[in-house]
N, C-alpha and C positions, 0 to 999 in steps of 0.2 A: 168891391172886394171879391165877390163871387165870380165876376167876369175875369179877374186876374187869375183866379184858381183854375177856371176852365181853360184859359189860354195856356197856362203852364202845363196842364194835363194834356192838352192837344199837342203842345210842343214836344212833350216827353214821348207820346205815342208816335208822332211823326219821326222823331229821332230813332226810336226802336225799330220802326218799319224800315227806315233807310239802312240801318245797321244790318237787319236781317236780309234785305235784298242784296247788299254788298257781300255778305257772307255766302249767300247762295251762289252769286255770280263767280265767287272765287273758287268754288268747287268745280271739279272737272265735269263736263256734260256727259250724260249717258247717250248711248246710241243703240238702235235696235237693228239686228240683222234678221233677214227672213230668207226663206228658200225651201227647197225640198231635198230629201236625202240627207246630206250633211252640209252644214254651213260653217264658215269660219268667221271669227271676229278678231280684229286687231286691237290690241291694247298697248298704248305707249306707257312704258314704265319709267318714270322720272325719279332720279335719285338726287339727294342733297347731301353733300359731304362737307363737314366742318374741318377747317385746318387745325392741326394739333398745336397747342400752345407750347412754345419753348420756354422753359423755366430754368435759369442758371443763376447760381449765387456766386458773386465775386466781390472782392474789396472795392470800395470807392476810391481809395487812395493808398499809396505805398510810399514809404519814406526810405531813402537810402542815405548812407553816410560814407564819406571819404575821410580817412585819417592818415595823413602823410607821415605821422610820427611813429607809427607802429609797423613792425615787420621790415623786411629789407626793401620792399617796393611799396610801402603803405598798405592800408587795408580798405577794402570796399565791403560794406555790410548792408544787407537788405533783408527784410522778412520774406518768408515764403508767400507766394501768391496762390492761394487755394481756390480752385474752381470746382464747384459741386453741380453736377447735372441732376436736376429735379424733374426733368422731362420724362415722359413715359417710354421714350425710345432713346437710343444712343444719339449723341450730337457731336459734331466736329467742332474743335476749338481752333480758331485761326487768329494769328496776330495780323490784324488788318493794317496797322501802322504803329510805329514808335518814332516820335519826332520831338526834338527840342521845342520848348515853348517859352514864351515870355512870362514874367511874373516873379522871377527870382532876382537876386541882386546881380547875378551874371546870367547871360544867355549863352549856353555852351553850343559849340558847333560839333556835330557828330562827324567823325572821320573813320576810315578803315583802321582796323587794329594795326596793320603793318605800315601805315603811313607815318607813324611817329616813333621816335625813340623816347618812350614815355618817361623814363627816369631822368632824362636829360632836358626835359622841357623847362624853359625859363619861366619867370613869374607871369609874364604877359600871356604866354601860350598855355600855361597850366590853367589859367582862368578862361581860356578860350576853347580848348579842345577836349573831347572825350570820345571814347568808343563804347557806347552803352548798348547792351543786348539783352535778350530774354530767351529762355529755353525751358524745356521740361526739366524739372529737377532730377527725376528718376522715373523708373517704370511703374511705380505704384499708382494704380487707378486707371492708367491709360490702356486702351485696347492694343492688341498686337499690331505692330507696324507704325507706332508713333515715331515722330522725328526726334533725333537727338541733336540736331543742328541748332545753332544759335541764330536767332533773327536779330541782326544789328540794325540800329536806327538809320544807317546809311542805305538800307535796302528799300527800294521804292515799290516793291510788289509784296503782296500778302504771303504769309508763310503758314501752311497748315501744320499745327503742332501734333494733333492726333485726335482720336475719338474717345469720348468718355461714355461708358455704359450708364444706364439709368441708375440713379441713387448712388453714384460713385464720385469720389473726389480725386482730382489730379492736381499736382503741384507744379507751379512754374517758379523760376528764380531769375533775378537780374544778375548780370555780370558786367564788368566794366574794366577798361584800361584808362589810365588817367595820369596826369602830371603830379608832381610833388611840391612844386614851388608856390605854395599859396601864402601870401603875405598878410592875410586876414581871414576871418570867417566869412563864408559866402553861402548863398542858397542858389539852387538852380531847379528848373522844372522841365519835365518831359510830359508828353501826352501819349498814353498807350490806349489804342483802340482794339478791342477784341471782337471777333465776329463768331456767332454761334449759328449753326445750321444743322438740319437733320442729316444723318448718314444715309 
């Protein structure tokens, strides 16, 4: 029993010694300069900089609704998409992509707004085509110079919407052109990818 205790104590001492040696070797070595009159010594100054954490709050999902029975050209409704910058510095908000996705009862095909006479689409085309886009709702929250353009899902390149100062909320909104000849209730899905980076 005593032998085990001694072995444990020796193991602990050895472990502490190795730790101390490793700690010392991790420190920068000193140097000695000698001479007469005046001498100079060079010291390398090493800096370590941590990347700023980007923190942005946004919704996980947004639901839109198309009602062909209201208004002269039907109605498209969607809630505001609020983006809050919690980062210590301003961040850019970019629509990286907006694309139709599988998972609904229909998979819509995005086309240019001007490609279709929307109110005249038949039942088959109403279930097939949409022109879905996203844009800044208004100037509130956005830094000067934000974009008022709509990013449509047909666009293959990213669109910078604008910059949000720290602790500020900006609002985006969905817009759409669509057909009216729906013969039943349907669901559809899109995937929106937003990108956030420091200004």
